[in-house]
Each structure stands twice: as structure tokens, then as C-alpha cells.
C-alpha positions as CSV (number, residue, x, y, z in Angstrom):
1,M,-25.1,-18.7,25.5
2,N,-23.4,-15.4,24.0
3,E,-23.8,-15.3,20.4
4,P,-20.7,-15.8,18.3
5,T,-18.4,-12.6,17.7
6,V,-19.1,-12.2,13.8
7,I,-16.1,-9.8,12.2
8,R,-17.6,-7.1,10.0
9,V,-15.1,-6.9,7.0
10,L,-15.0,-4.1,4.2
11,L,-13.7,-4.8,0.7
12,V,-11.6,-2.3,-0.9
13,D,-11.0,-3.3,-4.6
14,D,-11.3,-1.6,-7.8
15,H,-11.8,-4.8,-9.7
16,A,-15.0,-6.8,-9.6
17,I,-13.8,-10.2,-9.8
18,V,-11.3,-10.1,-6.9
19,Q,-13.9,-8.4,-5.0
20,K,-16.3,-11.4,-5.8
21,G,-13.5,-14.1,-5.0
22,L,-13.0,-12.4,-1.5
23,A,-16.3,-12.1,-0.5
24,A,-17.0,-15.8,-1.2
25,I,-14.0,-17.2,1.2
26,I,-14.9,-14.8,3.6
27,N,-18.6,-15.3,3.6
28,E,-18.3,-19.2,3.9
29,E,-16.6,-18.4,7.3
30,S,-19.2,-18.5,10.5
31,D,-17.2,-16.0,12.1
32,M,-17.2,-13.4,9.1
33,M,-19.3,-11.5,6.8
34,V,-18.2,-8.8,4.5
35,V,-20.7,-5.7,5.2
36,G,-19.6,-3.4,2.2
37,Q,-17.3,-3.3,-1.2
38,A,-15.9,0.1,-2.2
39,E,-14.1,0.5,-5.4
40,D,-11.9,3.1,-4.6
41,G,-10.0,5.2,-2.0
42,I,-12.4,7.8,-1.6
43,E,-16.0,4.9,-1.7
44,A,-13.6,3.6,1.0
45,I,-14.0,6.1,3.3
46,A,-17.3,7.2,3.2
47,L,-18.5,3.8,3.8
48,F,-16.0,2.7,6.4
49,R,-17.7,6.0,8.1
50,Q,-21.3,4.7,7.6
51,E,-20.2,0.8,8.3
52,Q,-17.6,1.5,10.5
53,P,-16.3,-2.4,9.9
54,D,-13.8,-4.6,12.2
55,V,-11.3,-5.0,9.4
56,T,-11.1,-3.4,6.0
57,L,-9.2,-5.0,3.4
58,M,-7.8,-2.3,1.1
59,D,-5.9,-2.6,-2.3
60,L,-3.0,-0.6,-2.9
61,R,-3.6,0.9,-6.3
62,M,-7.1,2.5,-7.5
63,P,-8.7,5.4,-9.3
64,Q,-9.2,8.4,-7.8
65,L,-7.5,8.0,-4.5
66,G,-4.9,5.1,-3.4
67,G,-4.9,2.8,-0.5
68,V,-1.9,4.5,1.4
69,E,-4.3,8.0,0.7
70,A,-7.1,6.3,2.0
71,I,-5.9,4.1,5.4
72,T,-4.0,7.7,6.3
73,A,-7.5,9.4,6.1
74,I,-9.7,6.6,7.4
75,C,-7.0,5.9,10.6
76,A,-6.9,10.2,10.9
77,E,-10.9,10.2,11.7
78,F,-11.2,6.3,13.4
79,N,-8.1,5.6,15.5
80,T,-9.0,2.3,16.1
81,A,-9.5,1.2,13.2
82,R,-8.0,-2.0,11.5
83,I,-6.8,-2.2,7.9
84,I,-4.9,-4.9,6.0
85,V,-3.4,-4.3,3.1
86,L,-3.9,-6.2,-0.2
87,T,-2.0,-6.1,-3.2
88,T,-0.3,-7.8,-5.8
89,Y,2.8,-5.3,-5.6
90,D,5.4,-6.9,-2.9
91,G,8.2,-3.5,-3.6
92,D,9.4,-3.0,-0.4
93,E,8.7,0.8,-1.2
94,D,4.8,-0.2,-1.1
95,I,5.2,-2.1,1.8
96,Y,6.7,0.5,3.9
97,R,4.0,3.1,2.7
98,G,1.2,0.7,3.6
99,L,2.7,-0.1,6.9
100,R,3.5,3.6,7.8
101,S,0.1,4.6,7.0
102,A,-1.1,2.7,10.0
103,A,-2.1,-0.7,7.9
104,K,-2.1,-3.7,10.6
105,G,-0.8,-5.9,8.0
106,Y,0.2,-6.5,4.5
107,L,-1.0,-9.2,2.4
108,L,-0.7,-10.5,-1.5
109,K,-3.3,-11.3,-3.2
110,D,-1.7,-14.8,-4.3
111,S,-1.7,-15.9,-0.5
112,K,-3.9,-18.9,0.1
113,P,-7.7,-18.3,1.6
114,S,-6.8,-19.7,4.8
115,E,-3.9,-17.1,5.3
116,L,-6.3,-14.7,4.7
117,R,-8.5,-15.8,7.2
118,I,-5.8,-16.0,9.6
119,A,-4.8,-12.5,9.2
120,I,-8.5,-10.9,9.1
121,R,-8.7,-13.1,12.7
122,S,-5.3,-12.2,14.2
123,V,-5.7,-7.9,13.5
124,H,-9.6,-7.9,14.7
125,N,-7.9,-9.6,17.5
126,G,-5.6,-6.9,17.8
127,Q,-2.1,-8.2,16.2
128,Q,-0.4,-7.4,13.7
129,Y,0.2,-9.6,10.3
130,I,2.7,-9.5,8.3
131,P,4.2,-12.7,6.8
132,P,8.0,-13.7,6.6
133,N,8.6,-12.8,3.4
134,V,7.0,-9.2,3.5
135,A,8.9,-8.2,6.8
136,A,12.1,-9.4,5.0
137,K,11.8,-6.6,2.5
138,L,10.1,-3.9,5.2
139,V,13.1,-4.7,6.9
140,Q,15.5,-4.8,3.7
141,R,13.5,-1.0,3.1
142,M,14.1,0.4,6.6
143,N,18.1,0.1,6.1
144,N,18.2,1.9,2.8
145,P,18.5,5.6,3.4
146,E,15.5,7.6,3.1
147,L,14.5,9.5,-0.2
148,S,13.4,12.9,0.6
149,D,9.7,13.6,-1.1
150,R,11.8,16.0,-3.5
151,E,13.8,13.2,-4.6
152,L,10.9,11.0,-4.8
153,Q,9.4,12.6,-7.7
154,V,12.8,13.7,-9.4
155,L,13.0,9.7,-9.4
156,R,10.2,9.0,-10.8
157,L,10.5,11.4,-13.7
158,V,13.8,9.7,-14.5
159,A,11.9,6.6,-14.7
160,Q,9.6,7.9,-16.9
161,G,12.5,8.3,-18.8
162,M,12.9,12.2,-18.5
163,S,15.7,14.4,-19.1
164,N,17.2,16.7,-16.5
165,L,15.4,19.7,-18.6
166,E,12.2,17.8,-18.7
167,I,12.8,17.4,-15.0
168,S,13.3,20.8,-14.1
169,A,9.9,22.1,-16.2
170,A,7.7,19.3,-14.5
171,L,8.8,20.7,-10.9
172,N,9.4,23.9,-11.7
173,I,12.7,23.9,-10.3
174,T,16.0,24.7,-12.1
175,E,18.6,22.5,-14.2
176,S,21.1,22.6,-11.3
177,T,18.8,21.1,-8.5
178,V,17.6,18.5,-11.0
179,K,21.5,17.4,-11.0
180,S,21.8,18.3,-7.3
181,N,18.7,15.9,-6.6
182,I,19.8,12.8,-8.9
183,N,23.1,12.8,-7.6
184,R,22.3,12.2,-4.3
185,I,19.7,9.9,-5.5
186,L,22.4,7.7,-7.1
187,S,24.1,8.0,-3.8
188,K,21.7,6.8,-1.3
189,L,20.5,3.8,-4.1
190,G,24.3,3.2,-4.1
191,V,24.4,3.1,-8.7
192,K,26.2,4.6,-10.9
193,D,23.8,5.9,-13.4
194,R,19.9,6.5,-14.2
195,T,19.6,3.0,-16.0
196,Q,20.5,1.2,-12.4
197,A,18.7,4.1,-10.7
198,T,15.4,3.4,-12.5
199,I,15.6,-0.4,-12.3
200,I,16.2,-0.2,-8.5
201,A,13.2,2.2,-8.6
202,L,10.9,-0.2,-10.2
203,K,11.8,-3.1,-8.5
204,R,10.9,-1.1,-5.3
205,G,7.5,-0.1,-6.4
206,I,9.0,3.6,-6.5
207,A,7.8,3.6,-9.7
208,S,5.9,2.2,-12.1
209,L,6.0,2.1,-16.0
């Protein structure tokens, strides 16, 4: 008889207690095992090269190198990589960036252990795994006008409470360019002022405090 396939899983999270919990959930299954644990994106890339796991669980926000950047780097080198974003963040911008970086699934950390196992098995079988609540936010994000990279930079600085003059100095652009970007941001977000823009940026995961 053929030996049953064991899904080899790499964990990437900067919180030791989260890693320990995930490892316990995964290792108690007969068809899964944790083969490596990384604490940031740089370590994740190195461990992926070494272990070449079947499925990787990747946190989004980590020191040194974030999840989106790590996923992009891994998938550029290994086009068969199967990565699931596992995060506490459900802002539509986080979801959009995670899946756009070639992740095959997206789960929140408050998901049940049974859903985590289903996601791992689904992605291992070549399917995408996106829960309905996450899919709804993704659709909402894709229906929103796209902000340019510069507009995203400006919006994040607006959310930090910077004035136009401070933003112009931080980005090395003229104050009139900052004003033009802010006007476009307000129009695309459908809001009237910087305060409303900041609220939306925080809610959607574009900016964080």
C-alpha cells in the first residue's frame, strides 16, 4: 500500500505563542506536519528555500520584511508555492495586497482550528481558500477606484496627522503636488475632508496608527 501523503507546513509569524498554537493544531493531524517556523519575512524566504514546504502559513505584518513582500519574493522564485495568509487584519486593502501577491488563501487568526485544516488541505490540493466574509471585502475593494503608489504614500502620511508642508518635505515633492494628490484621494474615496479619508484608510488597512 502507498504511504499516505503528509502535508509539510511552514509557519511564519513573529509571535511565539501563535506559532506554538498553530503547530499543535497541525501536528495532531495524521496527514500534516510542521517542518519549519520563521519569525519574519527574511527568515521565511531562507526556510522556504531549505524546506520547500507543501503549504506555508504567512502572517502579514512582521519586522524586517512583511508578509506581502515575502510572498512576492517566494512566488517569484518558486511558482508552485502554495501560501495562505493568516492574519488578524481584515481590512480590504490587506486582503487585496495579500492575494495580489500570489497567496492562495486568506484566513483570520480567529478562525476555528477545523477551518484552518480545511484551508491547508484545500490549498494543498491546488484550490484557493477564501472564506465568504473575506471574499465580500475583496469584492468591495476591487470595486473601489485604485489609488496610485504616490497617493497611498500621501494618504498614509495624512493619517499620521502630517500637514501638507510636512508631507512635501517627507516625500521631497512640492506642496502643490501634495494638494493635487490629496484632492484625487478625496475624490476616489468619496469623502469631503482629511479626517474622513483617515478613517477610511484605517478601516481598510491602508494605514495604521
